[in-house]
C-alpha positions in Angstrom: -8.7 14.0 -30.5 -9.7 13.2 -26.9 -7.3 13.9 -24.1 -7.8 12.6 -20.8 -7.9 15.9 -18.6 -7.2 13.8 -15.4 -3.7 12.5 -17.0 -1.9 15.3 -14.9 -4.1 15.5 -11.9 -2.2 14.5 -8.8 -4.3 12.0 -6.6 -3.5 10.2 -3.6 -4.0 6.5 -3.7 -5.8 6.6 -0.4 -3.7 4.2 1.3 -3.0 4.9 4.8 0.7 4.7 5.6 1.9 2.0 8.1 5.4 0.7 9.2 7.2 -0.9 6.3 5.4 1.1 3.6 7.3 3.5 1.5 6.2 7.2 0.8 6.6 8.0 -2.9 6.8 11.8 -3.7 4.5 13.2 -6.1 6.1 13.6 -9.6 6.5 17.4 -9.5 7.3 18.1 -5.8 10.2 20.7 -6.1 11.7 20.4 -2.6 15.5 20.3 -1.9 15.1 17.2 0.3 12.0 15.5 -0.6 11.7 15.9 -4.5 11.8 12.5 -6.2 12.2 10.6 -3.1 11.3 7.2 -1.6 10.8 7.0 2.2 10.7 3.9 4.2 8.2 4.4 7.1 10.1 2.8 10.1 7.6 4.0 12.6 4.2 5.2 12.6 1.9 5.8 15.4 -1.6 7.8 15.4 -0.7 9.5 18.6 3.3 10.4 18.3 3.8 10.9 14.4 6.1 9.3 11.9 9.6 8.5 11.2 11.2 7.6 7.8 14.5 6.9 5.9 15.0 8.1 2.5 16.2 5.3 0.5 17.4 7.0 -2.8 19.6 10.0 -1.7 23.3 9.0 -1.7 25.6 11.1 0.1 29.2 11.8 -1.1 30.3 9.6 1.9 31.2 6.1 2.8 30.9 4.7 6.0 34.9 4.5 6.3 34.7 8.2 6.1 32.6 8.6 9.4 33.7 5.5 11.3 37.1 4.1 11.8 37.9 0.4 11.3 35.8 -0.1 7.8 38.8 0.9 5.5 39.5 -2.5 4.5 35.8 -3.5 3.7 35.4 -1.6 0.5 33.5 1.4 -0.3 29.9 1.0 1.8 27.8 3.9 0.8 26.1 6.2 3.2 22.6 7.7 2.1 20.8 10.7 3.4 18.0 9.6 5.7 16.3 12.8 6.1 17.0 16.5 7.0 16.7 15.7 10.9 19.6 14.7 13.3 22.1 14.6 10.5 24.8 13.7 13.0 22.9 10.4 13.8 23.8 7.1 12.1 21.0 4.6 11.2 21.0 1.1 9.5 18.6 -1.0 8.0 19.5 -4.7 7.6 18.4 -8.4 7.1 20.4 -9.7 10.0 17.7 -11.3 12.3 20.4 -12.5 14.8 21.3 -8.6 15.8 20.1 -7.9 19.2 18.0 -4.9 19.8 17.0 -4.4 16.5 13.5 -3.2 15.7 11.5 -5.5 13.2 10.0 -3.1 10.5 8.4 -5.7 8.1 8.9 -9.2 7.2 13.0 -10.0 7.5 13.8 -6.0 7.4 15.3 -4.6 10.7 16.2 -1.2 12.0 19.4 -0.6 14.1 20.4 -2.8 17.0 23.7 -3.8 18.5 26.3 -1.8 16.5 29.1 -4.3 17.6 27.2 -7.2 15.8 27.0 -5.1 12.7 30.6 -4.3 12.7 31.7 -7.9 13.3 29.3 -9.0 10.5 31.1 -6.4 8.1 34.8 -7.0 9.4 34.5 -10.7 9.0 33.9 -10.1 5.1 30.4 -10.9 5.1 28.4 -9.5 2.2 26.9 -5.8 2.8 25.4 -5.4 -0.6 21.5 -6.7 -0.3 22.1 -7.0 3.7 22.8 -3.6 5.1 22.2 0.2 4.3 23.4 3.0 6.4 21.8 6.5 6.7 22.7 9.8 8.1 19.5 11.6 9.7 16.0 10.8 9.4 12.7 12.2 8.1 9.8 13.2 10.5 6.3 14.1 10.7 4.4 15.2 13.9 0.9 13.8 14.8 -1.2 14.0 11.8 1.3 15.7 9.8 2.0 13.0 7.3 -1.8 12.3 7.0 -2.5 15.8 5.8 0.5 15.7 3.4 -1.0 12.4 2.0 -4.4 13.8 1.5 -2.8 17.1 -0.2 -1.3 14.5 -2.6 2.2 15.1 -1.6 2.8 11.6 -1.3 1.8 8.2 -2.7 1.9 5.1 -0.4 3.6 2.1 -1.7 4.1 -1.3 -0.4 7.8 -1.3 0.2 9.1 -4.1 2.0 12.6 -5.7 2.0 13.1 -6.0 -1.9 12.5 -2.2 -2.1 14.6 -1.2 0.6 17.6 -3.4 -0.7 17.3 -2.6 -4.2 20.6 -2.1 -5.8 19.1 0.2 -8.5 19.0 3.3 -6.2 19.0 6.2 -9.0 15.8 4.5 -10.5 14.0 3.4 -7.3 11.6 6.5 -7.4 10.5 5.7 -11.0 10.5 2.0 -10.1 8.2 2.4 -7.1 6.0 5.1 -8.8 5.5 2.8 -11.7 4.1 0.1 -9.5 1.2 2.4 -8.6 -0.5 1.9 -12.1 -0.1 3.1 -15.8 -0.9 6.8 -15.0 2.2 6.9 -12.6 4.3 4.8 -14.9 3.9 7.5 -17.4 4.8 10.1 -14.9 8.1 8.5 -13.9 9.2 9.7 -17.4 8.4 13.2 -17.0 11.1 16.0 -15.8 10.5 17.2 -12.2 9.9 20.7 -13.6 8.1 20.2 -17.0 8.8 24.0 -18.0 12.5 23.1 -18.2 11.9 20.3 -20.8 
């Protein structure tokens, strides 16, 4: 029987991350914060480093737990954006009218006038598929992310608004990894620590 010896060889897809891409952790990364994570790159500069938000790490919190005035608007989940500045709230949204928002890619925006966001929610507008909230962020110094990509810690995916607002958060890592091809589709079904299987 011929076995493909490269089947379990981790190899970067040689894509340079840019704003709007997602970073998909390699399948066997055993890290408290970044294992099986998908991170949206919200800012990337060759001279100053990279900032991102983890998309698939829900916290045991809702927006009403950390901010007053949202009790009547249902349970709006809050996600762990990363290990840095965990006392700071970030929000991704598709609301082009919010002043001061940074356009990440296509119809996807970061932060902006929070009063406009609050008004949008309090008026009963849909949150699902339109807004996501995060505490903290993920960050890399100049050249650090490039080294991690070359070390095969991350694969780079296309990302975009559909990925960010995907409702299937528990399967986001598997779904994004599978988009990279057959080899990674197979890996998406393996346990994070194969020896525990």
